[in-house]
C-alpha positions, 0 to 999 in steps of 0.5 A, spaced: 609 649 626 612 652 631 616 656 628 609 660 625 607 660 631 613 664 635 612 668 628 605 670 630 605 669 638 605 677 641 608 677 648 614 680 653 613 674 658 607 671 655 606 669 648 599 670 646 596 668 639 588 670 637 584 665 635 583 668 628 591 667 627 591 660 629 587 659 624 590 662 619 596 657 621 597 652 615 599 644 617 603 640 613 598 633 611 600 628 608 596 626 601 591 620 602 596 615 599 601 616 604 595 616 609 593 609 608 601 606 607 602 610 614 596 607 617 597 600 614 605 601 617 600 601 624 596 596 623 603 591 621 606 593 628 600 592 632 600 585 629 606 584 631 607 587 637 600 582 639 604 576 636 611 577 640 606 578 646 603 571 645 610 568 642 611 566 650 605 562 652 606 558 646 612 556 646 611 552 652 617 547 652 614 541 653 617 539 660 614 545 663 607 544 659 608 537 662 610 540 670 603 545 669 599 538 667 602 534 673 600 540 678 593 540 676 592 533 676 596 532 683 591 538 685 585 535 682 586 528 686 588 531 692 582 535 693 578 529 692 580 525 696 579 530 702 
């Protein structure tokens, strides 16, 4: 694509390309089967990224869970006594 643009460009300090010439440039596009495979790849990557972002929350150690629960318990009992 870049090579085609450079071949069509005219000018000394700046390149100018007419709208008609831009419309003539062929842009390679993968066939529908390959597009579908690429789409599935991105869906799988997105799922994998989401899974890894969730992982630290789900892997909270029992010690951390106990500490968090104790903190909530203490704050609820102290707020109720005032």
